[in-house]
N, C-alpha and C positions, 0 to 999 in steps of 0.2 A: 794367673793365680793358681797356686797349687791346690788340687782337690783334696778335701779331707779324707783320711782313711777310716775315720769313725764319725758317724753322724747320729746324734741322739735328738729326737724330735718329740716334744710333748710327752715325755716319759712320766708315767704315773704308776706308783705302787702303793696300794692301800691294804692294810691288814684288818680283817674283821675283828670286832670286839664282841664276844659272845657272853651270854648269861645262861646258867643252868648246867647240870651235869648230864642227866639222861636226855632231856629234851632241850637242846641248845637253840637259842635264838640270837640273831645278830642285833645288837643294840646300837651299833655305830662302827666307825672305821678309824684306824690310826692312819693319818695321811702322811706317811713317811717320806715319799717322794711325790710331788704334786705338780707335774707339768714342767719338767726340766728339759731345756733345749741347749745342747752344747755340741761342739765339734772339735776334732783333734786331727792335726796334720802330721805327716810323716816327720819324724825326728824332733818334734817339739814336746814341751812339757806343759800340760795344763794343770795348774794347781786348783784344788777345790778346798775351800776353807769355811769354817763356821764353828759355832759352839757345839758341844756334845749334844746329841739328840736331834740335830737338824736334818739328818737323813743321808749323811755322807757315806757311811758304810753300807746302807741299804742300796744306794746308788751303785756302789762298786759291785755288789753281788748281782744286781740286775744286769749290769754291763757285761759281766762274765757269763751271763745266761745260767747262773746258779739258781736264780729265782725268776719266775715268769712275771711280767709286768701286768698291772691291771689294764693298762692301755698304753699307747705310744709306740714308738719305733726306735730300734737301734740297728744301724746298718754298718757293716764292715766292708769297705771297698764296694759300696753300692748294693750289697746283698743283705737282706733282712735276716738277722741272726736267730730270731725267734721262730722262723719258719724252717730252719735247718733240722735235718734228721739224719741218723746213721752216720755214714762215712763223711758226709758234708759237714755235719756238726763236729765230728772228731777232727777234721782238717782245720776248721775254724778255731778250735780250742788250742791248737798248736801256735796260733798267731797272737792270742791274747792270754797272758799269764798273770798271776797274782802273787804279790808279796804281802803277807799278812802282818797284823799289828804285833802280836805276841810271838817272839821268836822261839819260845819254849813250847807252848801248847800247840803250835802249828806243826811241830815235828813229832813223829811217833817215837816215844822213848825206847821202844823195843827194837828199833831198826838202827843199823849202823849208818854212818854218814854216807858210805858208799851206796847202800841200798836206798836211802832217802833221795839222793841226787839222781841215782840211776833208775828210779821208779818210772819217770816219764818214758824212758827207753823201752820199758816193758809194755807200756800202753801203746807206744808208737815204735814198733820194732824196726820199721824201715829207716828210722833216723840213724840208728847205730846198731850194727850186727853184734851179737853176744860177745864175740871174741875181742871187740874193740871197746866195750863199755867201760871196763875198769880204767883204761887209758883216758877215755873221754871224761869220766868223773874226776880223775886226778887233774886233768887239764882245767876243768871248771873250778876245782878247789884253788888251783894256782891263780886263775884269773881273778877270783874274789879276794885274794890275799891270804889264803890259808895254806897250811903245809899239806902237800899231796900225800905224805906218808901217814896222815891221820885218817885215812879212808876207812879204817876198821874201828874207829872210836864211836861212842854213842853220844847223843846230844847233851846228856848231863855232864859230860867231860869237857864241855866248852863254856866260855863266858857268854853273856847275853849278846854282845856285839858279834862274837864269832858265830853264834847260832843264827843271827840275822843274815850273816854272810852266807851261811849254808842255805837259808831260804832263798836268797838272791841267786845262788848258784843253781838251785833246783828250778827257779823260774827261767833261767837262761838256757837250760838244757836243750830245749827244742828250738832254740834260736827264734824267739817270737819277734813280732814287729811292735807289739804294744805290751807294756807291763803296767798293770794297775797296782799302785802302791798305797795300801790302806793303812795310814798312820805307821809307816815302817820304822820310825825312830822314836816314837813317843814313849816306849818302854825302856829306853837306853839312857845312860848318863850323857851329860852334855858333850864331853870330849869325844865319846864314842859316836854320838850323833853326827858330829862334824866328819869323822872318819867315814861313816857309812854314806853320808851325803856326798862327800867327795868321790867315793867309790861309784855311786850311782851316776854322777856326772861323767866320770871317766868311761864307764860302760856305755853310756848313751853315745858318746863320740865314737868309741871303738866298734860298736855293733849297730849303730844307726837306729837306736831304740826311740820310741815315743812313749812318754809317761803320762798317766793320769795320777797325779800326786795328791793324795787326800791327807789333810792334817788340820789341826786346830791351832798350831803354832805358826803365826804369820811370818816370823823371821826365818823359820826353816823353809817355808814355801818360797819365799823371795829368793833364796839362794839358788834354787833350781829351776824356777818356773819362767816360761816365756809369756804365758797368759794366765790370768787368775779369774776364777768364778767364786763368788761369795754366796753361801747358802744360808737361808734362815727359814726354819719351819717347813722344810721340804721344797722350797722354791729358790731359784737363783735371783738374787736381788741386785747384783752388779757384776759386770764382767769387763775385762779390759786387759791391756798389756801390763806388764810388771810395773812400768813407770806410771801409767795412768792410775792403777789401783793404789800404789804405795805413795806416790807423790801428790796426786790430785784426786782423792776419792770424792765421789759425789753423793753416795747414799749414806744417811745418818748411821746405819748399822755398821757399815764398813769403817766409817770414821771413828766410831766408838771402839771397835775391835783394834784398830791401829793405835789409838791413843793409849791402849793398855799394854802395848809392846814395850818392854824395858829398854832404856837407852843407856849405853855404857858411858857416854860423855857427860861428866857432871854439869858442865855449863848448859848443855842442851836440856838436861834433866830439870834444871831450875826453871827454864822458860816453857817447858812442855805443859800443856793443859790436858788433863785426863778427863774424858767424858764418862761420867758414871751413870749407867742405865738404872732406872728405877723399876721395881716389880720383877716378877719371875717370867720365864719363858712360858707363853700360853701352851695349853695342851694341844698336841697334834690331833686329838680326837675331835676337838671343838675349837678350831682356830678362829681368830677374830675376823669379822667381816671386812671387806675392802682390803686395805693394806695390813698384812699380818704383823708388821712391826709397830703399828700405830699406838698400841697400848704401852709402849716403852719409849716412844719417840717424842722429843721436845719440839718437833716441828708440826706435829699432828694437828689437822684441822678437820672440819666437818666432811669435806670431800674424801678424806682418807678412810672414813668409816663406811662410805656408801659406794665408792668406786675403787676397784683394785687397779693400781698403777701398772702399766705395761712396761716390759723390759725393752726400752727403746733408747736411742741416742738422745742424751740430754745435756744441758749446760754447754759451756763453751768448749769443753773437751771432746764432745761428740762421741762418747762411749756409752754403752747400754747401762741404764740404771732404772730400777723399778721404784721410783719415788716421784710424787707430784711436785715436790719442792727441791729437787736435786740441785745441789750447788757445790762446786769444787771447793775443797778446803785443804790447806796444807797441814800435814801432820808430821811431827818430828819422829822419824823411824830410823833405827840403826841400819846402815848398809852392810855392816860386817857380821851381823849375828849369824851364827851357824856355819861360819866359813873357816874357822881356825883349824 
């Protein structure tokens, strides 16, 4: 069995909630990420899905070592990334890059495209000598489907989809092994989303990339992912292969999310049953006891309030699900969404 290149174990990130201006005191914590365990193998895509506020973006920042965890471990090729310093940390950063959500605010408007994509070479000068950098940048522009002659243009002179391609080119500059994609198509039109998704798929094959693909659109995640992890209030509630999650989900939250995915086939749309969740998402400062989803779950019983369900293999499908009453349920979901 192939060893994972990235191992995340019991990762926790809490933000203190303080009161007072001069004399601040901590009155609680926002449990943004609360015990996440995942792994990523070379060349595969792990999709991370969930509602807004479930901790997906916080997870991406901690995985990039942009924020320090409260506790837990993230290992890249067996080496703990939070213990790295100096040259070792710099070397690790070459291997894990980030594509951000907003293709406009993530690019400095005062820098040309050539400077933006070439900036990683300034930080890692051994990757490309100065005399070769312009050619390398033009090559990257061509790889992501942009005109190399536009190297001297500024971000505002490009469309949203083109700006996201610039962000992808910048992430590719150092030839990383892993790219963390944090909602990379959520700010784009649907037709442009498909183009960017197809580009990411082609780049993965050409460069042997592994992706952690974070999104709230389940049809987009299905198009690219080999495995999927579903998050709710800072925890992973179900994981499995693309077929297991989309064809036979066992956790009620996953089933509710999938039931809300639009179906283009009118006949399937008539027979599809939408699961409507009641109530609001609880506060991450004071999450419910036991199962965090129990306040919105139609299967909730007394045990759900007193005992937190473990993320273990359940039901006949034998894939991990954090539910005491996990049961596979077929959901009508489009196979073609996001692929046009």
